C-alpha positions as CSV (number, residue, x, y, z in Angstrom):
1,X,-30.8,-17.0,5.4
2,X,-28.0,-19.5,6.0
3,X,-25.4,-17.0,7.4
4,X,-25.4,-14.0,9.6
5,X,-22.6,-12.4,7.5
6,X,-21.4,-12.8,4.0
7,X,-17.9,-11.3,3.8
8,X,-16.8,-10.4,0.2
9,X,-13.0,-10.4,0.2
10,X,-10.6,-12.5,2.2
11,X,-8.1,-9.6,2.8
12,X,-7.2,-8.1,6.1
13,X,-10.5,-6.2,6.7
14,X,-12.7,-9.1,5.7
15,X,-10.7,-11.6,7.7
16,X,-10.7,-9.5,10.9
17,X,-14.4,-8.9,10.6
18,X,-15.0,-12.7,10.1
19,X,-12.7,-13.6,13.0
20,X,-14.4,-11.2,15.5
21,X,-17.9,-11.9,14.3
22,X,-17.3,-15.7,14.5
23,X,-16.0,-15.3,18.1
24,X,-19.2,-13.7,19.0
25,X,-21.2,-16.6,17.7
26,X,-22.2,-15.3,14.2
27,X,-22.2,-17.7,11.3
28,X,-19.9,-16.3,8.5
29,X,-19.2,-17.1,4.9
30,X,-16.1,-15.6,3.3
31,X,-15.7,-15.5,-0.5
32,X,-12.9,-14.2,-2.7
33,X,-12.5,-14.0,-6.4
34,X,-8.8,-14.8,-6.2
35,X,-7.5,-18.3,-5.7
36,X,-6.0,-17.5,-2.3
37,X,-6.8,-15.7,0.9
38,X,-5.0,-12.6,2.4
39,X,-5.7,-10.2,-0.4
40,X,-2.8,-7.9,-1.3
41,X,-0.8,-8.9,1.8
42,X,-0.5,-12.5,0.5
43,X,2.9,-14.0,0.8
44,X,4.0,-17.4,-0.6
45,X,7.0,-19.6,-0.1
46,X,9.3,-19.7,-3.1
47,X,12.7,-21.4,-2.7
48,X,12.3,-21.1,1.1
49,X,11.8,-17.3,0.8
50,X,8.6,-15.5,1.7
51,X,7.6,-13.6,-1.5
52,X,5.3,-10.6,-1.2
53,X,3.2,-11.2,-4.2
54,X,1.6,-7.8,-4.5
55,X,4.5,-5.5,-3.6
56,X,6.5,-4.8,-0.4
57,X,4.4,-4.8,2.7
58,X,6.1,-3.4,5.8
59,X,4.0,-3.3,8.9
60,X,4.4,-0.1,10.9
61,X,2.2,1.6,13.5
62,X,2.2,3.8,16.6
63,X,-1.1,2.3,17.7
64,X,-0.3,0.0,20.6
65,X,-3.8,-1.7,20.5
66,X,-3.3,-2.5,16.8
67,X,0.3,-3.8,17.3
68,X,-0.8,-6.1,20.2
69,X,-3.8,-7.3,18.1
70,X,-1.7,-8.4,15.1
71,X,1.0,-10.0,17.3
72,X,-1.6,-12.5,18.4
73,X,-1.3,-14.1,15.0
74,X,2.4,-14.0,14.2
75,X,5.8,-13.1,15.6
76,X,7.3,-10.0,14.0
77,X,10.9,-9.5,13.4
78,X,12.7,-6.1,13.8
79,X,12.8,-5.2,10.1
80,X,13.3,-1.4,9.5
81,X,12.3,0.0,6.2
82,X,15.4,1.8,4.8
83,X,14.9,1.9,1.0
84,X,17.7,3.0,-1.3
85,X,17.0,5.3,-4.3
86,X,19.0,4.8,-7.5
87,X,19.3,7.6,-10.0
88,X,21.4,6.6,-13.0
89,X,24.7,5.4,-11.4
90,X,24.2,7.2,-8.1
91,X,22.7,5.8,-4.9
92,X,20.8,7.8,-2.2
93,X,19.2,7.1,1.1
94,X,15.4,7.6,1.5
95,X,13.6,9.4,3.0
96,X,15.6,12.7,2.3
97,X,18.0,13.0,5.3
98,X,21.5,14.1,6.1
99,X,23.0,11.2,4.2
100,X,21.1,12.2,1.1
101,X,22.1,15.9,1.5
102,X,25.8,15.0,2.0
103,X,25.8,12.9,-1.2
104,X,24.0,15.6,-3.3
105,X,25.7,18.8,-2.0
106,X,28.7,17.6,0.1
107,X,27.2,19.3,3.2
108,X,27.7,17.9,6.7
109,X,25.5,19.8,9.1
110,X,21.7,20.4,9.2
111,X,22.3,24.1,8.9
112,X,24.3,23.7,5.7
113,X,21.6,21.5,4.3
114,X,18.8,23.9,5.1
115,X,20.8,26.7,3.5
116,X,21.2,24.7,0.3
117,X,17.5,24.0,0.1
118,X,16.6,27.6,0.8
119,X,19.0,28.8,-1.9
120,X,17.5,26.5,-4.5
121,X,13.9,27.4,-3.5
122,X,14.8,31.1,-3.8
123,X,16.4,30.6,-7.2
124,X,13.3,28.9,-8.5
125,X,11.2,31.9,-7.4
126,X,7.9,30.1,-7.3
127,X,5.3,32.0,-5.4
128,X,2.2,30.1,-6.3
129,X,2.8,26.5,-7.5
130,X,0.7,25.7,-10.5
131,X,1.6,22.0,-10.8
132,X,3.3,19.2,-9.0
133,X,6.8,20.1,-10.4
134,X,6.5,23.7,-9.1
135,X,5.1,22.5,-5.8
136,X,7.9,20.0,-5.2
137,X,10.7,22.5,-6.2
138,X,9.2,25.1,-3.8
139,X,9.4,22.5,-1.0
140,X,12.8,20.8,-1.5
141,X,14.6,22.7,-4.3
142,X,15.6,21.6,-7.8
143,X,18.5,19.1,-7.1
144,X,16.5,16.7,-5.0
145,X,13.4,17.1,-7.1
146,X,15.1,16.3,-10.4
147,X,17.0,13.3,-9.1
148,X,14.7,11.7,-6.6
149,X,11.1,12.9,-7.2
150,X,10.5,13.8,-10.8
151,X,10.9,10.5,-12.7
152,X,9.5,8.3,-9.9
153,X,6.4,10.4,-9.6
154,X,5.8,10.6,-13.4
155,X,6.1,6.8,-13.6
156,X,3.8,6.4,-10.7
157,X,1.0,8.6,-12.1
158,X,1.6,8.0,-15.8
159,X,1.8,11.7,-16.5
160,X,4.5,14.4,-16.6
161,X,4.9,16.3,-13.4
162,X,3.9,19.6,-15.1
163,X,0.6,18.0,-16.0
164,X,-0.1,16.8,-12.4
165,X,-1.9,19.0,-9.9
166,X,0.1,20.6,-7.1
167,X,-2.0,19.2,-4.3
168,X,-0.6,15.6,-4.9
169,X,2.6,16.7,-3.1
170,X,1.5,18.7,-0.1
171,X,4.7,18.0,1.7
172,X,7.8,15.9,1.3
173,X,9.6,14.1,4.1
174,X,12.8,16.0,4.9
175,X,14.8,15.0,7.9
176,X,17.9,16.9,9.1
177,X,19.3,13.8,10.9
178,X,21.5,10.9,9.8
179,X,18.6,8.3,10.1
180,X,17.6,6.1,7.2
181,X,14.4,4.7,8.9
182,X,11.6,5.5,6.5
183,X,8.8,5.4,9.1
184,X,8.6,7.3,12.4
185,X,6.3,4.8,13.9
186,X,6.9,3.2,17.3
187,X,6.4,-0.4,16.1
188,X,7.7,-1.8,12.9
189,X,8.5,-5.3,11.5
190,X,7.6,-8.1,9.2
191,X,5.9,-11.3,10.4
192,X,8.4,-14.2,10.5
193,X,7.1,-16.7,8.0
194,X,5.1,-14.2,6.0
195,X,1.6,-12.5,6.2
196,X,-0.6,-15.3,4.8
197,X,-0.4,-17.2,8.2
198,X,-2.1,-14.2,9.9
199,X,-5.2,-14.5,7.7
200,X,-5.1,-18.3,7.9
201,X,-5.4,-18.2,11.7
202,X,-8.1,-15.6,11.5
203,X,-10.2,-17.7,9.1
204,X,-9.6,-21.0,10.9
205,X,-12.9,-22.8,11.3
206,X,-14.8,-20.3,9.1
207,X,-16.2,-21.3,5.7
208,X,-14.2,-19.8,2.9
209,X,-14.9,-20.1,-0.9
210,X,-12.1,-19.1,-3.3
211,X,-12.4,-18.3,-7.0
212,X,-15.9,-16.9,-6.3
213,X,-16.9,-13.7,-7.9
214,X,-19.8,-12.0,-6.0
215,X,-21.0,-10.3,-9.1
216,X,-21.4,-13.5,-11.1
217,X,-23.7,-15.0,-8.5
218,X,-25.0,-11.7,-7.0
219,X,-28.6,-12.8,-6.6
220,X,-27.7,-16.0,-4.7
221,X,-25.2,-14.2,-2.5
222,X,-27.4,-11.3,-1.6
223,X,-30.0,-13.7,-0.3
224,X,-27.6,-16.0,1.6
225,X,-26.9,-13.8,4.6
226,X,-28.6,-11.2,6.8
227,X,-25.8,-8.7,6.1
228,X,-23.0,-8.3,3.6
229,X,-19.5,-7.0,4.5
230,X,-18.2,-5.8,1.1
231,X,-14.5,-5.0,0.6
232,X,-14.6,-4.7,-3.2
233,X,-15.0,-1.4,-5.2
234,X,-18.0,0.5,-3.9
235,X,-18.9,1.9,-7.4
236,X,-19.1,-1.6,-8.8
237,X,-21.4,-2.7,-5.9
238,X,-23.8,0.0,-7.0
239,X,-23.5,-0.9,-10.7
240,X,-21.4,2.3,-11.5
241,X,-24.6,4.3,-11.0
242,X,-22.8,7.6,-11.0
243,X,-19.8,6.5,-13.1
244,X,-16.4,4.8,-12.6
245,X,-14.0,5.7,-9.8
246,X,-10.5,5.8,-11.1
247,X,-7.4,4.0,-9.9
248,X,-3.7,3.4,-10.7
249,X,-2.7,-0.2,-11.1
250,X,0.5,-2.2,-10.8
251,X,2.2,-5.0,-12.7
252,X,4.8,-7.3,-11.2
253,X,7.6,-9.3,-12.8
254,X,9.1,-11.8,-10.5
255,X,12.2,-14.0,-11.1
256,X,14.3,-16.5,-9.2
257,X,18.0,-15.7,-9.5
258,X,20.7,-18.3,-9.1
259,X,22.7,-16.1,-6.6
260,X,22.8,-15.4,-2.9
261,X,22.3,-11.7,-3.0
262,X,21.2,-9.5,-5.9
263,X,21.0,-5.9,-4.6
264,X,21.9,-6.0,-0.9
265,X,18.6,-4.3,0.2
266,X,15.0,-5.3,0.3
267,X,13.8,-2.3,-1.7
268,X,15.7,-0.2,-4.3
269,X,13.7,2.6,-5.9
270,X,14.6,3.6,-9.5
271,X,13.9,7.3,-9.8
272,X,14.8,8.1,-13.4
273,X,11.9,8.2,-15.9
274,X,13.7,6.1,-18.6
275,X,13.6,3.0,-16.4
276,X,10.0,1.7,-16.6
277,X,9.8,0.1,-13.2
278,X,9.7,2.1,-9.9
279,X,11.4,-0.4,-7.7
280,X,13.1,-3.7,-7.4
281,X,12.2,-5.8,-4.3
282,X,14.5,-8.6,-3.1
283,X,12.3,-10.5,-0.8
284,X,14.8,-12.5,1.3
285,X,16.1,-9.3,2.9
286,X,12.7,-8.7,4.7
287,X,13.7,-11.6,6.9
288,X,17.5,-11.0,7.1
289,X,18.2,-14.1,4.9
290,X,21.5,-14.0,3.2
291,X,22.2,-17.8,3.4
292,X,19.8,-19.2,0.8
293,X,21.7,-20.1,-2.3
294,X,19.0,-18.4,-4.5
295,X,17.1,-15.1,-4.4
296,X,13.8,-13.9,-5.6
297,X,13.4,-10.4,-7.1
298,X,10.3,-8.5,-8.2
299,X,10.2,-5.5,-10.5
300,X,7.2,-3.3,-9.9
301,X,5.7,-1.4,-12.8
302,X,3.0,1.3,-12.4
303,X,0.2,0.6,-14.8
304,X,-2.9,2.3,-16.3
305,X,-6.0,0.9,-14.7
306,X,-8.8,-0.3,-16.8
307,X,-11.8,-2.5,-15.6
308,X,-10.5,-6.0,-15.2
309,X,-7.1,-5.0,-13.9
310,X,-6.4,-4.9,-10.2
311,X,-7.2,-1.4,-8.7
312,X,-4.4,-0.5,-6.3
313,X,-4.3,3.2,-5.7
314,X,-7.4,5.4,-5.6
315,X,-6.9,8.6,-7.6
316,X,-8.2,11.0,-4.9
317,X,-8.5,14.1,-7.1
318,X,-11.5,16.4,-6.9
319,X,-13.5,14.6,-9.6
320,X,-13.2,11.2,-7.9
321,X,-13.7,12.5,-4.4
322,X,-17.0,14.1,-5.4
323,X,-18.0,10.9,-7.1
324,X,-17.1,8.8,-4.0
325,X,-19.2,11.1,-1.8
326,X,-22.3,10.1,-3.9
327,X,-21.6,6.4,-3.4
328,X,-20.9,6.9,0.3
329,X,-24.3,8.5,0.6
330,X,-25.9,5.5,-0.9
331,X,-24.0,3.3,1.5
332,X,-25.1,5.3,4.5
333,X,-28.7,4.6,3.6
334,X,-28.2,1.0,2.8
335,X,-29.0,-1.3,5.8
336,X,-27.9,-4.5,4.1
337,X,-24.2,-3.8,3.4
338,X,-21.1,-2.6,5.3
339,X,-18.2,-1.3,3.2
340,X,-14.6,-1.7,4.3
341,X,-11.0,-1.7,3.1
342,X,-9.3,0.5,0.5
343,X,-11.8,-0.3,-2.3
344,X,-14.9,-0.1,-0.2
345,X,-13.7,3.2,1.3
346,X,-11.9,4.5,-1.8
347,X,-8.8,5.4,0.2
348,X,-5.3,4.1,0.3
349,X,-4.9,2.5,3.8
350,X,-1.7,1.3,5.5
351,X,-2.2,-2.1,7.1
352,X,-2.5,-0.7,10.6
353,X,-5.3,1.7,9.5
354,X,-7.2,-1.3,8.0
355,X,-6.9,-3.2,11.3
356,X,-8.0,-0.1,13.3
357,X,-11.0,0.5,10.9
358,X,-12.0,-3.2,11.0
359,X,-12.0,-3.3,14.8
360,X,-13.9,0.0,14.9
361,X,-16.5,-1.4,12.5
362,X,-16.8,-4.6,14.6
363,X,-17.4,-2.5,17.7
364,X,-20.1,-0.4,16.1
365,X,-21.8,-3.3,14.3
366,X,-21.7,-6.1,16.9
């Protein structure tokens, strides 16, 4: 055994584990099948602009320990996530707040807004929601649902809202204040100079091999280290013994535009079904840059996941959750491997939750 730990995946979970294990004197090898480190938080410099290669990543947390931990590796700016939703030729603030209600109904006070929502809910007369559409209307009424939820959700899931189960939307964020801040967390921002530097610092002095697929050299890699930290798909690790877990994927189209400012905001959501992408990201606005002569924009398209495509969002319906439990049971009885991250845990994690989980894992393992 040449190493104490083989870490499969150079994303946030894997990098934190490697960094902390290395600090404690363990010899680590990190491999990743991509040609770069940092997983989905990877950012690269294009025309002097930090481009989020795998969609917008806004760091937010209320966990002080996590905030202090990540600030060791980068200085964060004061970016506040305030997306704009575009429906046809109308613009709305997200999440649903008093600015949204004023634009939709012309109301000015929280009381008036609540009254409008209640009127629409009463009119719909839905007692037991049978699908996502009925669930959403029973929560926020028809006007908001049709303009800001329906098309976006249908694109995201690749199905009509009437075909989706009600439990997907248990609640919708409704705020009766004039506040466009999407998150309620105490700490929020974007690392100045991008996310990649964070993982670079974590992996400094640790052996890293890129373009390395664990499954192509599985036998060699299984015998190279005492323990494996695996951040890939848990079902693939166990050769799909119980069947495939399902995901939604994403596709990105990025272009450099010869102009200073394309849309005036980092994120604009497109909520009508007829427009195939869910949002346009203009990366320079993450760092308050309006001076660069050029700008970089990315259109984000939801995509059907098939093996070979990047799995982004676990589909946590009853069928998949039951299936995951079977794999989780195998993992709990497996002394060789530790699973982590969104694919290892079959759960969509925000970045702060990944950091917290990695630190917890380190504590219990080392």
